Z-matrix of the N, CA and C atoms (Angstrom, degrees):
N
C 1 1.371
C 2 1.500 1 115.72
N 3 1.387 2 109.70 1 -48.79
C 4 1.511 3 120.99 2 -176.84
C 5 1.478 4 110.42 3 -60.38
N 6 1.392 5 111.74 4 -52.51
C 7 1.539 6 118.39 5 178.60
C 8 1.479 7 113.09 6 -58.42
N 9 1.262 8 116.60 7 -42.85
C 10 1.432 9 125.52 8 -176.93
C 11 1.538 10 106.67 9 -59.28
N 12 1.301 11 117.50 10 -47.52
C 13 1.462 12 117.65 11 176.79
C 14 1.538 13 118.92 12 -53.95
N 15 1.280 14 117.70 13 -41.95
C 16 1.368 15 124.86 14 174.83
C 17 1.608 16 113.20 15 -65.19
N 18 1.357 17 111.38 16 -33.22
C 19 1.512 18 115.19 17 178.48
C 20 1.519 19 115.30 18 -71.47
N 21 1.362 20 114.75 19 -30.98
C 22 1.445 21 120.16 20 -177.67
C 23 1.472 22 118.73 21 -105.49
N 24 1.407 23 117.00 22 1.54
C 25 1.486 24 119.79 23 177.52
C 26 1.483 25 108.12 24 -143.84
N 27 1.259 26 116.44 25 173.87
C 28 1.478 27 120.22 26 -179.31
C 29 1.593 28 108.38 27 -115.85
N 30 1.448 29 107.82 28 63.35
C 31 1.494 30 110.19 29 -176.22
C 32 1.430 31 109.59 30 -103.35
N 33 1.341 32 115.09 31 167.58
C 34 1.528 33 124.51 32 174.02
C 35 1.451 34 114.19 33 -90.72
N 36 1.444 35 119.05 34 -33.00
C 37 1.439 36 129.67 35 177.33
C 38 1.537 37 109.20 36 -126.49
N 39 1.315 38 108.96 37 153.73
C 40 1.435 39 118.20 38 172.60
C 41 1.519 40 107.65 39 -133.10
N 42 1.291 41 119.85 40 137.29
C 43 1.492 42 125.42 41 174.08
C 44 1.578 43 107.04 42 -120.62
N 45 1.307 44 112.88 43 140.61
C 46 1.501 45 117.02 44 177.15
C 47 1.537 46 107.67 45 -135.84
N 48 1.393 47 117.92 46 128.52
C 49 1.305 48 123.00 47 -176.59
C 50 1.632 49 110.84 48 -127.32
N 51 1.290 50 112.04 49 138.44
C 52 1.471 51 114.63 50 -176.35
C 53 1.452 52 103.25 51 -150.05
N 54 1.438 53 122.72 52 155.48
C 55 1.313 54 128.00 53 170.32
C 56 1.591 55 115.77 54 150.01
N 57 1.270 56 113.00 55 -160.69
C 58 1.484 57 118.46 56 177.28
C 59 1.406 58 110.96 57 -117.75
N 60 1.403 59 117.46 58 109.14
C 61 1.499 60 119.60 59 -173.40
C 62 1.569 61 110.42 60 -89.56
N 63 1.236 62 113.54 61 -21.07
C 64 1.522 63 120.75 62 -173.75
C 65 1.586 64 109.57 63 -70.22
N 66 1.378 65 112.98 64 -179.49
C 67 1.426 66 116.69 65 -172.82
C 68 1.501 67 106.73 66 -97.43
N 69 1.291 68 122.08 67 -0.70
C 70 1.504 69 121.37 68 -176.08
C 71 1.597 70 105.75 69 -118.79
N 72 1.372 71 111.48 70 141.80
C 73 1.447 72 116.03 71 176.50
C 74 1.538 73 115.46 72 -58.68
N 75 1.373 74 118.64 73 152.04
C 76 1.384 75 121.96 74 -179.06
C 77 1.529 76 107.28 75 -119.64
N 78 1.294 77 116.78 76 109.89
C 79 1.588 78 119.47 77 -179.07
C 80 1.590 79 109.61 78 52.59
N 81 1.339 80 110.63 79 -111.43
C 82 1.539 81 111.83 80 -179.82
C 83 1.463 82 115.07 81 -101.04
N 84 1.317 83 116.35 82 13.81
C 85 1.592 84 116.64 83 -176.83
C 86 1.578 85 105.55 84 -118.18
N 87 1.332 86 107.94 85 131.32
C 88 1.434 87 118.15 86 -176.91
C 89 1.618 88 107.14 87 -73.54
N 90 1.355 89 113.31 88 142.60
C 91 1.371 90 122.27 89 174.89
C 92 1.656 91 107.61 90 -52.67
N 93 1.411 92 114.69 91 137.31
C 94 1.511 93 116.20 92 -179.68
C 95 1.515 94 109.74 93 90.77
N 96 1.290 95 123.77 94 -9.79
C 97 1.517 96 119.86 95 -179.53
C 98 1.489 97 104.21 96 -82.74
N 99 1.414 98 114.71 97 128.45
C 100 1.421 99 126.12 98 -176.09
C 101 1.409 100 111.85 99 -131.91
N 102 1.402 101 120.28 100 128.80
C 103 1.448 102 125.05 101 175.74
C 104 1.416 103 105.73 102 -103.61
N 105 1.437 104 119.60 103 135.54
C 106 1.375 105 123.94 104 178.51
C 107 1.577 106 108.21 105 -133.21
N 108 1.291 107 114.73 106 134.97
C 109 1.453 108 117.10 107 174.45
C 110 1.534 109 105.85 108 -127.96
N 111 1.367 110 120.26 109 151.38
C 112 1.407 111 130.38 110 173.38
C 113 1.521 112 109.77 111 -136.08
N 114 1.307 113 113.82 112 131.38
C 115 1.552 114 113.76 113 177.72
C 116 1.600 115 104.56 114 -135.99
N 117 1.427 116 107.11 115 147.95
C 118 1.417 117 115.92 116 172.45
C 119 1.502 118 111.76 117 -103.45
N 120 1.357 119 117.85 118 161.84
C 121 1.413 120 119.12 119 -172.15
C 122 1.596 121 113.87 120 -64.05
N 123 1.319 122 115.71 121 -15.33
C 124 1.468 123 116.28 122 177.26
C 125 1.537 124 112.24 123 -85.10
N 126 1.274 125 115.87 124 1.46
C 127 1.515 126 123.82 125 177.00
C 128 1.518 127 119.02 126 93.26
N 129 1.422 128 112.70 127 -2.09
C 130 1.502 129 116.78 128 172.56
C 131 1.504 130 109.60 129 -69.18
N 132 1.279 131 121.30 130 140.35
C 133 1.371 132 126.25 131 178.03
C 134 1.556 133 117.06 132 -143.11
N 135 1.365 134 114.13 133 163.07
C 136 1.423 135 115.68 134 175.02
C 137 1.546 136 100.55 135 -138.37
N 138 1.322 137 113.45 136 153.37
C 139 1.478 138 120.64 137 170.12
C 140 1.576 139 113.60 138 -139.27
N 141 1.275 140 117.75 139 152.19
C 142 1.405 141 120.65 140 178.61
C 143 1.586 142 110.83 141 -148.67
N 144 1.278 143 109.51 142 152.66
C 145 1.436 144 117.35 143 171.88
C 146 1.522 145 109.45 144 -115.25
N 147 1.266 146 121.33 145 118.74
C 148 1.444 147 122.84 146 179.15
C 149 1.579 148 109.42 147 -116.74
N 150 1.300 149 114.16 148 165.14
C 151 1.452 150 125.66 149 -178.99
C 152 1.494 151 110.43 150 -132.61
N 153 1.390 152 120.60 151 116.46
C 154 1.428 153 128.31 152 -172.72
C 155 1.456 154 107.22 153 -121.25
N 156 1.361 155 117.22 154 129.11
C 157 1.471 156 121.71 155 177.94
C 158 1.504 157 102.37 156 -104.94
N 159 1.298 158 118.27 157 137.01
C 160 1.357 159 127.23 158 171.68
C 161 1.550 160 115.17 159 145.87
N 162 1.214 161 120.76 160 -173.88
C 163 1.530 162 124.89 161 179.53
C 164 1.606 163 110.47 162 -66.21
N 165 1.287 164 115.07 163 162.31
C 166 1.426 165 121.55 164 -173.38
C 167 1.548 166 111.14 165 -59.35
N 168 1.333 167 123.24 166 -42.02
C 169 1.413 168 124.29 167 179.37
C 170 1.518 169 116.09 168 -67.66
N 171 1.459 170 112.68 169 -39.67
C 172 1.425 171 117.83 170 171.85
C 173 1.511 172 111.91 171 -56.66
N 174 1.349 173 114.12 172 -48.36
C 175 1.540 174 122.11 173 178.89
C 176 1.544 175 111.32 174 -52.67
N 177 1.341 176 114.10 175 -45.63
C 178 1.525 177 121.52 176 -177.72
C 179 1.537 178 107.34 177 -67.65
N 180 1.241 179 122.64 178 -43.22
C 181 1.469 180 124.78 179 177.74
C 182 1.490 181 112.29 180 -61.07
N 183 1.380 182 118.57 181 -45.66
C 184 1.464 183 125.55 182 -178.23
C 185 1.492 184 105.77 183 -67.47
N 186 1.240 185 120.05 184 -39.36
C 187 1.470 186 124.47 185 179.32
C 188 1.462 187 110.15 186 -56.94
N 189 1.343 188 111.76 187 -53.55
C 190 1.545 189 115.58 188 178.82
C 191 1.572 190 114.46 189 -56.22
N 192 1.331 191 115.08 190 -43.31
C 193 1.511 192 116.71 191 174.58
C 194 1.466 193 110.40 192 -59.98
N 195 1.275 194 115.80 193 -47.04
C 196 1.545 195 118.14 194 -175.73
C 197 1.525 196 107.57 195 -60.55
N 198 1.352 197 121.45 196 -41.48
C 199 1.371 198 124.64 197 178.53
C 200 1.503 199 114.56 198 -59.42
N 201 1.307 200 115.00 199 -43.46
C 202 1.448 201 117.81 200 177.90
C 203 1.529 202 115.00 201 -65.96
N 204 1.408 203 113.15 202 -41.20
C 205 1.451 204 121.24 203 173.98
C 206 1.550 205 114.77 204 -59.94
N 207 1.493 206 116.00 205 -35.26
C 208 1.473 207 113.69 206 172.81
C 209 1.344 208 112.93 207 -70.67
N 210 1.395 209 122.41 208 -34.30
C 211 1.507 210 120.46 209 177.79
C 212 1.557 211 109.10 210 -65.39
N 213 1.355 212 117.74 211 -38.19
C 214 1.483 213 113.35 212 177.36
C 215 1.452 214 110.07 213 -69.46
N 216 1.316 215 122.27 214 -34.39
C 217 1.531 216 119.23 215 174.96
C 218 1.508 217 115.04 216 -60.69
N 219 1.386 218 110.82 217 -33.21
C 220 1.471 219 117.28 218 -178.88
C 221 1.511 220 113.06 219 -64.25
N 222 1.364 221 115.94 220 -49.80
C 223 1.484 222 118.10 221 -176.25
C 224 1.491 223 109.68 222 -144.54
N 225 1.311 224 116.74 223 71.77
C 226 1.472 225 122.62 224 -178.86
C 227 1.552 226 110.81 225 -59.07
N 228 1.334 227 119.61 226 -28.57
C 229 1.448 228 124.45 227 -176.94
C 230 1.423 229 110.72 228 -62.48
N 231 1.442 230 119.19 229 -36.13
C 232 1.387 231 121.42 230 179.92
C 233 1.518 232 114.56 231 -62.14
N 234 1.294 233 112.41 232 -35.57
C 235 1.524 234 116.92 233 -179.37
C 236 1.474 235 117.60 234 -94.27
N 237 1.378 236 118.09 235 -28.24
C 238 1.422 237 123.86 236 -173.66
C 239 1.517 238 114.16 237 -115.79
N 240 1.325 239 118.33 238 -6.98
C 241 1.472 240 122.84 239 178.48
C 242 1.552 241 110.10 240 67.54
N 243 1.313 242 116.31 241 28.04
C 244 1.436 243 116.92 242 179.59
C 245 1.475 244 116.70 243 -76.95
């Protein structure tokens, strides 16, 4: 998903999110299991698997926060001039 975003857009960053946000397990994946990937245009990337307990909307909110945190971990100098 990350590489595809760079192929089809003119972006600097790409984020990819996948998982089960609901309260019920999905086949072999436990509810609240979320996979997050972040990639910068130079090809550097990070990925994480997180586990969140709670209602669907709470899981979605926490997933968004985790995705932004991963992007900041990837290239803090872009955002903070470090």
